[in-house]
N, C-alpha and C positions, 0 to 999 in steps of 0.2 A: 627415404625419408621425404615427407611431404614439406611442400614449400610453405611457409608462413604468409597467410592472406594479409595483404596490405589493407589498413584501414584507418580512418580518422576518427577519434574518439573524444568527445566533450561532455562534460557532465554525464547524465545517464544514457547519452546516445551515442550511437556508433555507425560511421558510414563505412560499408566493405565497398572497396574500389573494384576490384574486377567483376561485381556482379552489380554494382550500384545499388546495393540496398541499405535501406536505413533501419536501425534496429534501436529500441529504447528497453533498457534493461534485459537485454536478449529477445524482445518481442518485435516481430517485424512489423514495421509501419507501412502503411500505402500511402506513396507519393509518386506523382508523374514523373516522366524522364527529364524534362526540362528543368523543374526545381530541383532534382537531384544532381544534375550538371552544375546549376548556380552554386548550390550548397559545396559542391566539391571545389570549385574554383574558389570559393570564398575561404574554404579551410585550408588549401593549399597556399593560400597568400594570408594566411592568419594574423591579425594586427596591422596590414596594410589595407590600403584602399584597392578597391577593384572598380574601376569606372565603368559606366554604363556604355562607353564605346567598346572597351574591351569584350564585354558581356555580347554586345551586339555581333562584334566580328565571329566571337567564339560560336553562337547559337542562333543569330537570326540575320546571317551574312545574306539570304537570299529573298528576305522579306521587305516589306513597306516599313517606313517609319512610324506610322500609325499602328501596322500590326506589332511591330518590335515594342513600342510604348505599351500597348495593351498585354502583349504577352508577358513583359518582364514583371509590371506590376501586377498582374495576378499571380506569376510565380513566387514572386516575394511574399504576397499575402498569403499563398499557401504553404510556404517553409514557415512563416511565422506561426501559422494557425497549429501546424503539426508540432512545432517546436515549443509550443506556449508562449511565444515571444511578443513584444508589443513594440509598435514604432514609436510610441511616447518615452516608454521606460525598457529600452532594449536590453536583454541579457546577452544575446548571440549575434544579432543583426542589427548593425547601427546604420541609419541611413546619413548619408553624406549629401547635402542639397546641392543639386546641380553637376554634382560629380559622379556618384554612385553608392557604393555599399562597402561596409567592412565588418568582418568578423572579429567580435571583441572578447569573447571568452577564451579561456586557457585550453590549448590543445597539448597533450601530454606526448611527447615523442620516445619512441623505443628504438634506441639507436642499434639494437641487435636485429632490426628489420630493415636496416636502411635510414636514409636521412630523411624520406618522405613518410616513414611509417610512424604511426603513433600507438600509444597503449589503449587496448580496447576494453570496454566492460566486460563483466563475466557473460559471455554467450555459449550457445551450442557449438560444438566444433564444427569449424569450417568444412564444406563439403570437399572431400579429397579430389585432388587433379586427376583427372583421366591421363594416361600414359601418351604420349605424343605418337601418331601414328604415321607411315610413310607409304610411298607406292601410290598408285592411280586413283584410290580412293580418297586420299588426302589432298590431291590435286586437282581431280576432276568431279568430285561428288559422285550424282548417279549418271554421269553422261556416258558412263562405259557400260551401262545396262543397255538391254535390247529396247527399242521404242514401245513396243505394246507394255514391256512390263513397267516401263517408267509411266505409261498413260494409267495403268493400273494401280500404281501405287498413288498416282496423284488423286484418280476419283476416290480411293479408298479413304485418304486423306482427308479429301473433301466432305465426304460422307461422316466421317468421325466427327471432324470440326462441327459440322450443320447439327449432328446429333447433340454433341455437347452443348451448344448454343442453345438449342431447343429444351434440352433438359434445365439449364440454367433458369431459361426464362419461365419455363413451366413451374419449377419450383418456387420461383419469386413470386407468381400469381397462387400458388397452391402450397403455402408455408405449413399447413396443417399436414401435409403428406410428406415432409422433408424428413428422413431418417436421422440427420446430423443434429447434433446438438445446438441449439442456438441462443445467443446472449443478447439480454434485452436491457434496457436502461428506463427505469421510471424518472423522468424529468420532472423538477420540481414544478406543482401545480400552480398556475398563475393566479394570484389572489387579485380579482377584479371590483373588490369592494370599494378601492381608493382609500383605505383606511390601513397602513402597515400594521397597525394594533390587531388585524383579524388575519395576520400572517400564521398565526398558531393553527387555524382551520385549514388552509392550503398546505401548510407543512406536516401538519397531523395526518391529511389524507395521503400526502406522497409516501410519509413514512409507513402507514398501515398497509398501502399497497404494496409497498416493497417486501413486508414482513409476509402478507398473504402469498404473493408469488413465488417468495423464497422458500415457502414450505411446499412448492409442488414438486414434481419429478425433477430431480437435478440432472438425471441421465439427458433428460430432454430440453431442459431449460435452466440456463444460469441468468441469474439476476444481479446487477451491479449494485453494491451496497449504498447506504444513504450518504456517507462523508463524500464519496466521489461525484455523486449525482448533485448534492448541494452545491458544489464548486460552480454550478451552472447557473444557480437562481438568480435571477434579475440581469442574466448576461444577453450578449447578443451572439453568441456564436450559431452557426448554421448546423441543421442536423448532420451534414456530412462533417464539420468539425469535429463535433462531438462523437460521430462514429469512430472516426480515425483515432481520437484521443482515448476512448474507453474501450475500443477493439468489439464494438456491438454490431448487431445486424437490425435490432428494432428498438423502438421506443416507445414508450407510452406517454402521452403529453396531455395537458388538459387546463380547464381554469375553474375556478371557483367563484360564485357571486352570491352574496348575502344581502336579502332586502324584505323588509316588512315581514318579519318573523318567520321567512323561507331561506332555503339556501337551494341554489341551482348549481349543479355540476356538469361539467362537458368533459369527456375523455375520448381519445381515439388512439390507435393502435396504428404505427406508420412504420414503413421501413426507413433507411436512413437517405433516400432520395425524396422522402416527403411524399410519398404514395399512400394513400391511406386506405387500411387493410380492414378496419372495421372502427365504428364510433357508437358513442352512447350519451345520451342527454338524460339527467336524472333532476326531479325537482320534489324538494321534502319540506315538511315543516321543521322547524330547528328546535323542536321541544328537547332533545338529546343529540346534539351535533355530533359527539364521538361516537354513538351508537350508530348514526347516520353514515359515518365515515368508515366504520366496519362493515357496515351492510354494503355499501356501495363498493368498497374495495373488494369485497368477496363476489359480487356480481360481475366487476371487471376481470377479477382474476379468473372466474370461470370462463369468461369468454376468451382470454388470451390461451389457457390453457387447451379450449377446445380447437383454437386455430393451430395449436402446436400439437395435435395429436394426443391429447389429455383427455379427460372427462372431469365432470363436476364431480363425481365421486372420489376423485383422486386428491381432492382438498382435505387436509389433515382434519380431523373433526376436533373441535374445542370442547374440552371437558369443563371449562369454567364458564359459568354464564356470563354473557357480556355485561361488564360494570359500565354503569353511567357516570365516566370520570368528569369532576369538575373542569370546566375550561381555563379557569385561574390555575389549578395543579397542573394541566397538561401543558400550559405556556411555561409554566416554570421548568416542567419535564424538558420541554425543547430548548429551553436555555441552558439547563444543566448539561444537555447532551452536547451542547456546541462547546461548552468550556471543558467539558471530559475529554473531547478530542484534541484540546490543544497540547495534552499530555506534558504539561508543567505542574511544578508546585502550587502557584498561584492559580491555575485553571482547575486543578483538582479541588483546591479548598471552595471554589466559588460554585464547583459543581455540586460538591456535597452540600453548600448551603441551599443551593435550588432545589436538590431533590428532598433534603429536609423538609424545608417549606411546603414542598409539593406532598409528601406523606402527611404532614400534619393538618393540612387544608383536605386532603383526601385519604385517609388511612387504608383505604381498599385499592388503591391504585398499584396494581402488583407490579408493572414495569418501572414505575418509580422506585418502589422497594428495591428490585434489582439492580437498577442502575445505581442507586445509593451503595449497595453491596460492592459494586465493582469499583466504584469512585474510591471507597475507603480501603478497598485492597490495593489498589494503586498507589494510594497516598502514602501507605504504609512503606513501600519501597522507594518511592520519589523523593519523598521528604528525609528519609533516614531516622525518623523517629523509631520510639520502640514499638515492636509490632502489638504490644499489649494494648496501645493506644488506639488502635484502629482495627485490627482482626477479629476481636469479638464482636465489634460492631458491626463489621461487614457481615459475619456468620449469620447474627440475628437479622440484618436486614434480608439475607438470601433465603432464610429458612421461612421468614414470613410471606416472602414474595411467592415461594412455592405451596406455602398454605391457601393464598388467593388464587393462584393458577399453576398447578403442577405441571404444566407443558409449557412453560416459559424458558426458551433456551438460555436466556440471559442470566436466568437464577441459576441454571445449572452450571453455567460457565463460571459464575461467581463462587459457587461453592467447590469447583473444581480447583480455582486458583488458591482459595484457602486451604484445601486439603494438602495442595502441593508445597505451598510456601510457609505454612504455619505448622501443620498438624503433620507433615512429611508422609502421608498417606498416598503412596503412587498410584495404588491400585484403584481405590477411590476417586483421585483425580481423574485418571484416564477414564474410568467409568463415565464421570459427569460430562467430560469433554466429549466423548463419543455419543453421549444421549442427547447433547445439545445441537450436534452435528446431524444427528438423526431427525431431530425435530424441526431443524431448519438448516438443510445442506446448503445454503446460500448466506449462512450467517457468518460473515469475516472473521469476526473477533475469535470465534469458536475456533476456526482452523489456525488462526493467528497465535492464539494461546496454547493451543494443543502442540503447535510446532515449537514452541519454546517448552513445553513439558518433555516432549521428545527428545530435544536437544540435551537437556539436563541429564535425561538418562543414557545418553551416548548414541541414541539411533538418528544418526546425521541425516542419512538417506531419506528416511521418512520425515524427518524434521524438514528438511528443504523442500519436499513435496507438499507438505500442509501449508509451508509458507508460500508457495506459487500458488496453491488453491486460494488462499487469502488474497494474493495480490490480484488474481484474475477477477474477484469480487470487488474489491477496492483498490483499482489501479492507481488512483492518485494518493494513496493513504501512504504518509511519510512514516508514521510510527510501523507499519508492515514492513516498509523498505528499510527503515534502521534496523529492526530487529532482526532482518535477514542478515544484516552484518553482524549482529550479535552471534546467531548460529554459526555462521562462517569462521567467526573468532574461535567459539568452541569446538569446532572441528578442525582448527589448527591451519585452516586455509586464509593465513594471515594477509597475503597479497590481495586475495578477492575480498577479504573483509574490508580492507581499508578502500579499494575502490567502491564497493558498494556504500560504504559510510560517507566517503567524499561526494558521491552522487546525492544523497540527501542534502547534505550539508551545499551544495550547490544551488538547490531548489531552496532551501531555507537555511541560512548560514547559522541562526541561533537556535535550531531545534535541539531541545534539549538531550533526546535520547541519542544523537548522532555524534556527542560529545564522547561516548564511548569507543571512538575511533583511535584514542589515546593508547588503547590496550594492545590492540595489534600492532601499533606504531612501535611500543616499547619491546614487543616480540621481535621485531624487525630493526631494532636499534636506532629508530627514528626518535631520539629523545629530544632533540630540540625543537622539532616540530610539535611534538607531544606538549611541551611544556608551553609553546605559543598558543595552542589551543585551549590550554588550562588558563592561561592569561585572559585570553578573550572572554572565556566563561567567566572569569573574575570581574570583569569589568561590566559585563550585563547584569550578573546576577548576584555580586558581593562574595562576601566570605560565607561559607557553610561547611559542614561537616565532609561532603561528598568533594568540595574543591580543595581543602587542605589534605584529604586522604589521598587524592589523585595526585598532588603535588609531591607529598611524601612517597607515593608509589614510582612515579617516573623518575624522581630525583635519586631516590635508593638504587633503583635498577640501573641507573646510569653511572652509579659510582660517586655521586655528589652527596658524601655522606652529611656533611654540614647541613646543605641545604635541605635533607631529608629529615633531620633531626630537628631542625628547627620547625618544620611544618608539623612533625609529631608533636613536638610541644603545644604549638596553636591548637592542634586536635584535641590534645587532652585538656586544655583550657576551656575549649567550647564543651566539652562533654562533664566537666565540672559544674558548669552553669546551668547546662540542661542535658540531661543524659540523652545519648542517641543510641541507634542500633550499633552493638558492639561489634558486629563483624566489619564494619567500617574500621575500625582501629586493628582489627585482624589482619586486614589488608595492607594498613600502613606498616607495620611491625613485620611482616613477611618481606615488606620490599628492603628494609633496612638489615635484615638477616638476623633480627633477634627471634630465634626459635622458640625459645622459652615465653617469650612475651606473646608471641602468635599465638601458642597452644594456650594460654592463659585466656586470650581473648577467645578463641575459638570454644573453650568450655562456656565461657559468658555469653557466646552467641548461642550456644545450644540452650542453654537455659532460657534466654529471652526469645527464643524461637526465631532467630533472624532468618530473613529471608535471602541473606548472602550465602548461607549454607547450600540452599538449593542447587547451586550450580557446582559443589564441592568435586563432584565427579569428573567434571569435565573442564573447571577453569584453569587455564594455563598458569594463572598467578600461583596455584598451589602446587606446582611442580616440584620447587625445591625441597617440600616436605612430605612429599606423596610416599616416599618409602619408610617413613617414621612408623611404628606400631600404633601409636598415638593418633594419627590420621586414619589408618585404616580401621582402628576401633571405631571412631567418629563416623566413618562411611556405614559400619555395620549398624551403629546406632541410628543413623538417619535412613537405614534401609536402601542405600543406594550401592550396595556391594552384590545386588543380585543382576 
């Protein structure tokens, strides 16, 4: 029986003690030995001060005071960079002036692993321990071997080491010949006009270049998504910091200057040490700015592909002619994208408003139509409103987008989610998801929503694999991280689901989707914790249908029938004033054990095309009625019995 690996876990991070390796969401991070040792000391004394003198005695005993000060300061800075922490507003490491440091985040302990062990985030299984050896090999190493044989082993080892170093050096100078897949980030282009109102130009170029490169050969080149790279807009992080956070080897960076009717763009390809591998300068007339963006992005993407062993011909052909998009419409599109990524009702409504204005100003703007379709589709589930309010509008916008550009991945994804959540046409949905991924293998949302689709159909291994692909493209996306928690919940991996949601809430306590942590908590009978989370949501967002439904669900499952019925009454009053998705009432009635009312609302949900029914096959909340013939009949009507 293998021994449990001692770990320290906090938020999304996990420090493995025996190997001194730091992981985030199961992905190993690069960190020098000294910062790792400091982190271990801080974790072992979590909540208490660790003095500078204690750190010096442990790690810098043979160095001068100046070297110690320099080394400690650099190590703390490196730690904060990797953890995404700040000295001004610390989440993990607090500076105690003239004293030392204190680790302030909570560290969960696992008593089964001993007092010094803690619960870890879901990660790949630890490396099995090798059996203990005995005899002369253990005590003396190679000293029992003949001298000439030891010399041969030493020379061979040195030759192998030299060859490895040479290959690493040669590959870094000739990346186009490397056989391994590389990952690249297009960092936000800097706006040098001095006018923030011109940001749409630099942001648009960044987005267009990500899109162009994303449609390259994904076997050779991975491209980080827009949401993650925009995190660094206007920031001062070094390339090495960004490389560690995004786990990338290369970056495209550049700037844009607009003056006297012309636009000048500078771009370069660098490795994460800052070494320039290629650069280009472009100077164009500003007659059509967005056409210029697409043209220059195509030129840069061709250069990048050639560097990594591709060819210009590998670029996907665009069947639609380049549309000269209005700069005002494009600015609205960028604003709408920002609100869309917030993933809350208020943000989605603002996104819809922005995209509607964009297509009104420029009816031929395909990407804005596609974004409008996806915003309506999300709003239908997040708001709790009737599907008929949003889904027909979503479908109309998606079809219009495809009329304008049949190769637009975002439009195919919108059609997929409509087919899935509104039409329950699972084959059509999967076909559209796969087509979107084929058109742009580096489109994170396509992998993300396809993962959800696979989970609805009970294909959990595939779902988690797609979720991981989405995370690799958008490593800083909270919605992708939160929805992995949903998949784990559907797969009945409740402990892992809770940990995943908790990690997201650690990063952003008020992130709406992470509120679904209450469902796996109920399955683990953590009722009081689940109710506390609902009360927090109530204070932030006020009363709404989802709030009262969740309160009824948690109270009903915990046996607090009086509280559950009170919440259900509030829910029905809201529904009388303004009807909402009947699937919300279905879940509440299931929780209090009213089977007849549950099936009444299930029929209503079917009639109204409720998105709640998409998860009918896998949602643990439906387990009490799963054997009922009426439930099996509903699975057949939803085509989820196959």
